[in-house]
N, C-alpha and C positions, 0 to 999 in steps of 0.2 A: 532425716538428713544427717550424714556423717559430720562429726564435729572435730575441732581442734587439729591435732597432728594427723588425723585420718584423711584430711583433704589436701589437695594440691597447695603448695606454698602460694601466698597471696601478699601483695604489697600495694600500698596506696600512697599517693602524693597529692597534696592540694596546697597551693601557696599563692600569695600575691607578692611574694618577694622574688624579683627577677634574678638577683644574684644567687639565691638558693637554687632556683631552677637551672641557671647556667652551670653552677658547680656540679649538679647531679647529671644533667644532660651531656656535659662535655666529656664524659667517659666514652661517648660514641660520636656525637655530633656537637659542633660549636654553634649555639644559637646567638643571633644578634638582632636586637630590637631596632626598629626604625626610630631614630632620635626625634623625628618630627611627629611621631604618633602621640596623640593625647588620650588614647583609651587606657584606662587602668589595666595594669598587668594582672593576669591570672593564668594559672596552669594546673591541670589535673591529670593524673595518671592512675589507672587501675590495672594492675598486671598480675598474671598468673603464670607460674612455672609448670609446664607440662612435660616432665621428663627432660629431654635435651633441647626443648624449644620453649618459646615464650609467646603468650598471647595477651594483648592488653588494649585498652582504649585510652586515647590521649586527646586532650582538648586544650587550646590556648589561643592567644591573640596572634595577629599577623607578625611574622618574623622570618628572618633568613636562617638557613642551616647550612653549615659547611663541614666538609671532612677532607683534610689536606693529605697530600702524599707524606708529609712529615708525620702526621698523626697515624696514618696507616702503617708506616715503617716502625713507629714506636709501639703501637698496641697489638699489632698482629691479628686483629679481628678478622675472621674469615667466615662470614655468613651472609645470607640474603635477608634484607628487610622488605617484607611485603606489607604494603599499606593500602587501605581502602578508605578513601575520604567519604565520610557521611555528610560533612558540611565543608564548604570551602574548596579551593583548588590549589594545586601545587605548580609553580612555575620553575622548571628545571633549565638551567643554563648548561648546554653541552657544547662540545667542540664542533658539532654539526649544526648548531643553532638551538633556539629555544624550543622547549617541549612543554605543552600545557597538559597536565594530568587532571582530569575533571572528577568531580564528586561521583562516586559509584564505580570508577575504573579500578581495576586491579593493577596496582603500581609496584614495580619490582626495582629494588636498589641493591647493588652489589657493594657490600662494605669493604671489599678489597680494592675499590675504585674511588677516586675523588668525588665529592659531592658538592654541588653548588645549587641550592634551591631557595625559593621564597614561598612560604605557605601563607595564604590568606587566613583570616580567622578560621580556625579549623576544629573539627571533631573527627577523629579517625580511629580505625582499627589497625593495629600493628601486629604482625606475626614475624618473629625472628626465627630463621631456619638455618641450622648449620649446613655448610656447603656439602659435606659428605652425606647428608640425609636427602637432599633434593637433587643434586647433580646426577646421581646414577639413574634417576627415573626420567631424565629429560633426553629428548632426541638431540638437542643442541644446547648443552649446558653453559657454553660461554656466550658472551655478548648480551647478557640479560640486563645490564645496567640501564636504568631509565626505561625499561620495557614496560608497556602497558597493554592490558587486555581491556577492550572497550566494555563499558558497563552494560550495553544493550545486547551483548551476545548471551545466548542461553546459559552456557557454562559459567560465565561471569556472574550472572544473576543467581544461579544456584549456589555457587561458591560463597558469594556475599551473604546469602541467607544462612548458609551452614556456619560460617564464621560467627555471625551474630548469635545463632542458636547455641554454639559451643560456649561463647562468652557469657551468655545468660545462665547457662548451666554450670559454669566453672566453679562457683562457690560450693557446689555440692559434689563435684567430681572427686572421687577417692584418689589418694596419692598413688596407689598401685595401678589405677586405671589411666593416669595422666599420660604415660608414654604411648599407650594404645590410641588414646584420643588424638594425640599429636601426630602419630603415624598416619591415621586416617586423614587428617588435615593435609599432610604433606603429599599423600598420594592423590588426593582430590586436586590440590594445587598443581601437581605435575600434569594431570589431565588437562587442566585449564591452559597451562603454558604450552603444552604440546598441541594446542588448538583442536582438542577433541579427538585427535587420532588415537587409534588403539595403541596402548603402551607396548613396547617391545617385550619379548620374553624376559622375565625378571632375571633369570640366571645369566642369560647372555648379556643383558645390560649391565648387571653388577660385575661380570667378568671384565667387560670392556672398560668400565670405569675404574676397576681396581688396577688394571694395567696402567691407565693414564695417571692415576694417583701415585703409582709406583714410579713413574717417570718424574713426577714433581718431587717425590721424596729423594730420588737419586740425584736430582739437580741440587737440592738443598744440602745433601750430605757431601757433595763434591764440588762446592763452589770454589775451593782453592785450586782445583785441577785445571791445567791449561788445555787438557784434552777433552773438555766438556763441550763437544761438538755434536752436531746432528748425527754424524756417522758413528761416533763413539757411543752415544746414547742408544741409537737404534741397534747397534751390534751387541751391546751389553744386555739389553732387555728384550731382544728378539722382536722388535717392532719395526715395521716398514717406515722408511723415511717419509713416504707419502702420508701415512697416518699421523706421524709427528707434525709435519707441516700443517695438515688440516686442523689438528687439535689446537695448535698454538697460533693459528692465523689471527684470531681476535686479539692476541697480545702483541701483534706486530712481527711474529715469527719466533722460532726457537731462540735465536741469538738475542733478540730483544728481551725475551722473557728471562733468560739466564742473566743478562745484564741487570734487569730490574731486581732479581733476587739477590744478586751480589751487592747492589747498592743498598737494598733494604737491610741486608745482614750487616753491612758496614755501618749504616746509620744506627742500628741497634747497639753495636759494639761501642760506638762513639758516645752514645747518650745514656746507656745503662749505668746507673750510679753504682751498681754492684760488680760491674765488669772490671777486669784489670786495665789500667790506663796505658794501652799500647800507643806508639807513635803512628803517624800516618803511613809510613812505609810498611810497618808490620801489619797494619790493618789491611792495606791494599793487597799485600801478598796473601793474607789469610782468606781473602774473598776472590782471588784469581786475577787481580790486575797485575800486569807485567811491570808497570812503573808507577811511581808515586804521582808523577805529573799527570798521567792518563787518568788515574783514579780521581785526583782533585778536579780535573776538568769535567769528568762524567758526573761526579757527585754534585758539583755546582750547577750543572745543567738540570739535574733532576730535582734538587731540593732548594735551589736558589740561595744557597749558602755554602761556605767552605766547610771542610771537615773540622777546622778549628772552631768555627762558629757553632757547629753542631755539638762539639765536645763541651763547649761552655754550658750547654743545656743540661749536661750531666750534673753540674753543681746545683742548678735550679731544682732538678728532680730529686737530688739527694736531700736538699733542704726541705722539700715538700714531704718526702718520705719520713724525715726526722720529725716533722711537725706533728705527726700523728693526728691529722684532721680529715679523715675520710668522710665521704657522705654517709649519713645515717640511713640512707635508703638502699635497698637491695635490687630494686627493679632495673637501674641502669646497667648493673653488672649482668643481669639476666639477658637483657636485650643485646648486650655486647658479646654474650656467649662466653663469659669468663667466670 
């Protein structure tokens, strides 16, 4: 068996201290215990870094988990969290109603979307996958948040068994083999999500996805431009408007996606303790809003706070950074993809 630095990085967490768990987990999700619960708290995590992705096992008592638009705007995490509950269920509260994710189901969470769930006492497998590793392999890469593949489907059963096998072998996987093991997991996962249909030709799929990623990069690089319209994007990148509309339909359309990116960029400028302290008008102009009043209204609708209230979080973040008290565990950063 390979030893020491020859194997993939490994981190372990085991605690009965809820605050320690909350501090570590809140890098990605904010956990909340039921104040009426009388069961002693416990939490365990065993994680492995496999190249650009992370595989781990997590067990704890019943609790809620949330991820707000404020946190999404602040941390910029852009990956999928795949969970397989070995014990317990997940109750997800969505805009379309509650969703129950049963033990054995393949559950998919998009960390670029808000999260509101309650886990029963649970023991689960977790696989964190960067968006740019999984999305190019999928027929429909958008709209995956809260998606589940039922446990009784043949591919789900096979994938669940494979994940557990990889986890059991992980302590002996050589570091140089970690990326290949992770790539195989991602390709298997893509087949499960695609419902067993044959994957598209790899080169064609990657080309299509690279074009769409270029659209997103173009939007982010030109947020201050007033001409960031469907017509302008299509003309500059040589893409049909129909394809643009189809790709951004899960986001409410191109204009809605552009507005979301503008507001997220503004939130980051307002709260980053290391950014220059521009006033509202300057920030509004830097992300493409034509007036300060329109910016303030849109910002308040999205984040339920004014830009001034968000700016005050800069001081809290600055104090936190100055305190020099990061978590001593590396697994939360692995799962967050940072």
